[in-house]
N, C-alpha and C positions, 0 to 999 in steps of 0.2 A: 509450272509457272510459264507463261508465255511472254515473250519480249516483242517490242515493236520491230517491224521489219527494218533491216539496216539499209539505208540509201546506198546506191552504187557509188563507190569511191575508187579512184584509180591511182596507180603509181605509188608515189612515195608514202601515201597515208595508209595503204593496205596493211602493212606490217604493224603500224602503230594501233590501228583500229582493232586488229585481231588480238594484239597483246593486251589492250585495255579490256576488250570483251572477256578474254580469258580471266583476267584479274577480277573483273566485276562479278562474273559468274561464280568464281570461287568464294568471293566475299559473301554474295547473296546465299549461296548454297550453305556456307558455314553458318550463317544467321539462321536459316531454316532448320538446319540439323541440330543446332544447340538449343533452340527455343521451341521449335515445332509450331510456333505461332499460336499455341494453345495455353490457356491458363490452367491452374490446378482445378478450379471449379469445373472447367470444361472437360477435364480428364476424369473427374471424380464420379464414378458410376454408383458409388455407395449411396449418394443422396437420394436418388430416385427410389431405391429399395427402402431406404430408411423412412422417408416421408410417406411412402406408400404402405407402411406397416409391415413390410416383408423383412423382419429382423434376421431371419435365416439367410436370405439373399444378400442383405447388407453385410452380414458377418462373413459369408463366403467370398464376396468381392473384396472386402477389406483384408482378409487373410491372404487372398491371391496377390493383391497389390503389395502387401507388407512383405511377403516372402520374395517376390520378384524384385522389389526395390530396397531390400534390406541394407545393401551397402551403397545405395545411391544417395543423392543429396536430399531426397524426400523421404528417406527411410523412417525418420522419427515420426513424422505426421501420419504416415500410413500405419505404424504400430499403435499410435494413439487411437486411431479410428478402429483398428482391430480390437484393442482392449475394451473399448466402450461397447462395441457391437456384441462381442462375446459375453460381456457382463450383462447386457440387456437380455440375452438369450439364456441366462442362468448358468453359463459355463464359467464359474468364478475362478477356478484354478487356472484354466487356459487364459482367461482374461489377465490374471496376474503375471502369467508367463510373458504375454505380449507387453504389458506395462514394464516388466523388468527389462526387456530388451530395449524398449524406448528409453528407459531411464539410464541404462548403461551407455547408450549413444549420447544422450544429453550430457552426461557427466564427462564423457570424453571431450565433447565440444567445450564444456565449461573449463576444463583443465587446460585446454589449448587456446583459450579465448584471447586472441590478439587481433584487434580490428585494424586492418591495413588495406586501404583501397588500392594502393599501388601493387600489392601482391595478389589482389583478386582480379587479375587481368580480364578473364573471360566475363565475369559478372559486371565489371566496370564498363566494358564496351558493349554489353548486351542488355541484360535486365536483372533486377534484383532476385528473380526466381532462380537464378543460377547460383546463388549462394546456398550452402547447405541449410536446411531447416533445422535449427538447433533446439527448437522448443522455446516457447515464450514462458514468462514467469507463471502466468496462470495455468499453463499446460502442466508444469511441474507440480503446482499446488493441487490441481484436480487429479493428476495421476496418483499422487500419494493418498489423496482422499478416497478415491475409488478403490485403491488397493486395501485401505483400512476397512472399507465396507465389504469388500470381497472376503477378507479374513473373518469378519464378523459373521457373514453368511455361511462360511465354511466351519464355523465353530472354533476357529483358532484365534481366540480373543487376545492372547498375549502378543501375537504378531501384528495386531492392529495398532498397538501402542507406538512402536517406533515409526510407523508410517505417519501417524498424526503429528508426532514430534518433528519429523522431517518436513511435513507440510507447513508447520508453524515456522520453522527455520527458513524455509524458502521465502515466506512472506517478509521476514525480517531482512533477508539479503537482497531482495529484488530491487528495492529503491536505489541502493548504492551501486549495484551492478549496472542498472540501466543508465545512471548518470555517467558512469565510467565509459560505457559503450558509446554514448552520444558524444562525449568529449573526445574520445579516441577517433571516432569517425570524422568529426568536424576538423580535428587537427590534421588527420591524414589527408582530407580533401584540400585543406588550405595549403598544405606543404607540397602538393603535387604540382606538375607543370601547368595545370589549368586552375591553380588555386585562386589567382586573382579574379578570374572570370566567375568562378563558383561563389566566392565571397561577395562579389558585386551582385550576383543574382540573389543570394540569400538576404542581402541588405536592401534589395529593391522594394519600395513600399507597395508596388503592384503585385508582389508575390502572394500576400495574404488574400487579396481580392481574387486572384486567379484560383486560389485553392479553396475558395468558399464552397464550391460544389462537392469537394472531397470531405470537408469537415462540418458542413452546415447541419447535417442531420444528427450530429452528436449533442447539440445544445439541449435538445429535449429529453435526453437520457441522463438520469441522475446517477453519477458515478459514486464509488466508494473511495475511501482513503487508498492511496497508491498501493496496488497489488494485494489488497485485502479481499479475501473471499469469505463473506459472512457465513456461508454454509459450512465451510471448513472450520471456522471459529466455533459455530454452534455444535458441530459433531465432536470437536475436541472437548467442549464443555460436557456434552452428554456422555461421552465415553468415560472421562475421568470422574464423573459423578457416579456412574453406575459401576464401573470396574475399579473404583478407588482401592489402592493398596495401602494407603496411609493418609495422614492428615494433609500432607503437601499435595497429594492428588486432588483432594477435595477443594483445597484453596485454588488450585489451577482451574478446576471445573467452575468454581464460582467466578473467577476472573474472566474466563472465556465466555460464560453465559452472560455476564454483564456487558461484555463487548458486543456480543451478538444482539443483545437487546438494544444497544445504542444504534445499531444499524437497522433494526426493525422495531421501533418503539411502540407501534400499534399492535404488535403480536402479544396477546395476553398469555399465550402458552409459555412464552419465554419468561414472562414475569413469574409464572407459577413454578417453572423449573428452577429459576434463581432462588425462590423461596425454599424449595426442596433441598437445594445444595446447602443453603444456610442451616436448615434443620439437621442435615447429616453431619455438618461440622459440630453441632451440639449433641451428637450422639444418637439421634433418632434413626430409625431404619426406613428403608424404602418400602412403600406400599405397592401392592400389585398394580402395575401401570402398563398401558399399551401406547406405543408411539406409532403413528402412521406418517411416513415421509413420502411426499409426493414430488416427483421430478417430472416437469411438464414442458412440452414444446421443444424448440430448437434454438440454439444460440445463433448470433449473427453469422452470416456467411460473408465472404469478401468477394466483391465484384471489382471491376476495373473501370476507370474513367480516364480517357485521353483528353488532355487539355493543353492549350498553349500557355507556357510559362514565360515570364519576361526575361528571355535570354536572347540577345542580339549579337551574333558573331558573323559579321560580314554577310556574304551571299551564299546561302545553303538551300538545298532543295526542300528540306522538311525539318522543322524544329518543333518538337512536341514532347510531352512526357506523359507516361501512364502511371497513375496512382491507384492504390487500392482504396476501395470504398466499402464501409460496412453496410450490409443489407439486413435489416432486422426482420425476423420471422414472426408474423402475428397470428398464425394458425395454431392455436393452442387452447387447452382447457384451462380456464382461469381459476378453477377451484375443484376440490374433491370433498364430498360430504360423507361422513361416517356416522352411521346410526347403530344404536344398540339398545339394550334394555334400559340403560341409564340416560339416554337422550340422543341429541344430535350435536355433531362436532364438525365444523367446517375448517379445512386446512387454511393456514395463514402464512403469508410470505416470510421467508427467512432470508433469501438472497435472490436478487435479480441478476442473472448472468449477462444480460444486456449491459448493465452497469459495469460489471467486472470487465467485460471485453472492451467496452467503449473507453473506460478509463485507461486500460492498457494501451489501446490504440492511440489515444491522445499522448500518452507518455512516449510512445514509440515514434510519433510523427516527426519530431526533429531529425531523427536518424534516417527515416524514410525520405524526407525532403532532401537532406544532404546527399544521400547516396543517389537518389534519382536525378538531382541536378548535376552531380558529378558525372554520371553516365551520359546525361543529355549534352552537357558541355563537351565531354570527350568525343562523343559521336559527331556532334556538329562541327567541332574543330577538325576532326579527321576527314569528314565529308568535304569541308571547304578546301582542305589541302589537296584532296584527290581531284575535286572539280577544277581547281585552278590549274593544276598541272596538266589535266586533260585538255582544258580550254586552250592552253598555249600550244598544244600539239595540233589541234584542228577543231573547228566549230562543231563538227559532227561528233568527233570523239568526246568533246566537252559535253554535248547533249546526252550521249550515251552514258557518260560518267555520272551526270546529274540524275538520270533516270535510275541508274544502278544504285547510287548512294541513297536515293529516296526510298527505293524498295527495301534496301538493307535496314534503314532506320525504322521504317514501318514494321518490318519483320521482327526486330528486336525490341520494339517499344511495347513491352508486355509488363504489366504490373505483377507484383508478387501477391497472389490471392490465396496462398496456402493458409489454412487455418483448420483447427480441430472442429469438424462440422457436426459431430455426433454428441456434442455437449448439449445440455438442456437450456431452456430459456429461464426457467425459475425453479427454485427449490422452496417447497412449502412443508408445513407439518402441523399435526395436531396431537394432543395427548389426552388421555382420559383414564379413569379407573377401569381396570380390566373387569368386564361384566362376569357375573357368576356363571352364566351359561357359556361364556367364552365365544359367543357368536356376534359377528358384526357384519354390516352391509356397507359396501362401498358404492357410491352413486355419483355419476358425473352430471354436469348441467345439460348434457344431451340426452339423458335418460338411461344410459348404460348402467347396469347394476350387477355387482358381484357379491355373493354371500361367502363368508369365510368363517371357519372355526379355528380359533387361536390354539396354538400348541401349548402344552403345559409349561408354566414358567412364571416367575415373579415379574420380570420385565420382558415384554414382547415387542418386537419391532416388525412392522409391516411396511415393506418398501414397494411403492407403486410408481410405475413409469408410463407416461403417455407422450407420444411424439407429436400428435396433432389431434384435432377434434374428431376425426373420422376413425382413427386407428384404435387398436385394442388397448386394454389396460394390461400391462405386464406386472404381475403381482408375485412378490416373494415374501415369505415371512420366516423369522428365526427368533429363537429365544436368546436374549442377551444376558439374563441372570436367572 
C-alpha cells in the first residue's frame, strides 16, 4: 500500500506527525492482516473447478482448504464443501468423514452459542467475516440429508435412519434458535456504548430504501416455510416407506410425503408415492419400482454490495457498509428424461434450493443488519475520535489521520460472503415400474444420453447429478430393497 507524500513539517510538530503516522500504519496494517480485503468467494477456488465439471479438482481443492483451515473460523464451511465434492465423486465414506467433522464443529458452536457483540471485539470493529462460520440451519439439514444418502449408497441402510431423524429435528429447532439469536444480537447492540446510535439507525425510515439493492432480488423467489427443506421431507417419506420396520414408520412416511406434496403440488409422482404409502398401511406389498433423483445446478452464491446507510455521526472520512447479496445461478439443466420399455418419464420438481436459501437469508437479515450497523457505527465513532484528536494537534496531522482512518474503514468494510457453494439449485425425481429388461436411458435437454442397466432389486434408486448445462452427468445407482 502506498501513502501520499508527507509535506515538510518542522520543529514541534515532527514528533506528533511521526507518532500519528506510526499509529495509523499499525491500524491499517492490522485491518489488512485481519481481513485480507478479500471475501470468501474471492478466496474460493473450488467454484471454478466445480462449475467447469472438474469434480476431482474441486474435491482436491476443498480437501486442501478444509485440512488447512480445520481449526480456523472458516473450518465448518470448508468441510461442507469437502463433503459435497467427495460425495459427487462417489467417495461416500470419505464424504461422511468430512461431514462428521463439520457436524462436530457445528455442535460445539451450538453448545457455546452466546451472542455478545461486546465480546466479539475483532469482528465488531472489522467485519462479519471475522465471526466463526457456525453453519446455517439449512447447512445442518443438508449435511444430515447427504449423510443419509451416503449411507444408502454404501448399503448401510440402518445408519441412514438417525441422519433423517436428525435432519427433521434440525428443521423443528431452527425457527426458535434464529429468533433467539436475533433477539440476543439486538439486545447486545442496544446495550453497548453505541446503542443509541445503532437504534436510531435501525429505526430510520431511510434504512429500508437503502437496503433495497440487497434484498430486492428476493421478491421473485418463492420461499418455503421457515427452514423447511422439501427434499429432506421427501427423502424422509421415501425412506420410512421403503425401509419401514413397523406401522409407525409407515405413518411417518405418509405424513412426510403429504408434506412434500404440499410443497410441490404439481408433482404427480408424489401423489403416487402417497397412495403407495397408504396401500402399505393396509397390508399391501411394494411393487418393483425404480426412482431417479436428479440434483441439478448450483445454489445461490453470496456476493457483496457496498452501500451508504443512513448513519450520520459528526464528520468522518468514510461511512459505508458492506452487505451480502444472493446471486442466483441460472446455468442448469431444467429436467432429465428417463425412457425405458414402459415409456417416458420426465423428472419433476421436489425442492428449489433457491427458495430454501433465500428464505433463510430473509430470516437472517435482521441479525445481519444489526451486526453490520453496529460495526459501522463503532468504526465511524472511533474514526471521528481519532480525526478530532489529530486535528487539534495540527492540520497536516489531521489530514493524515483522516486519510488513514478512511483507508482503514475501506479495508475492513467487507461483507460476509461465506456460504456452502456446492449445493444444487434444484432437486427433482421421477418413479416408474422397473422394466423387465432393467434397461433405462437418461437423456438431457441438451441431447446427452446415458444408457444404464439396473442392478437386481425390488426398489432401485438412480442418483444423477449435474452442475451446469455443459458438464457431465454424474450417475450412481444402488438397491434400496
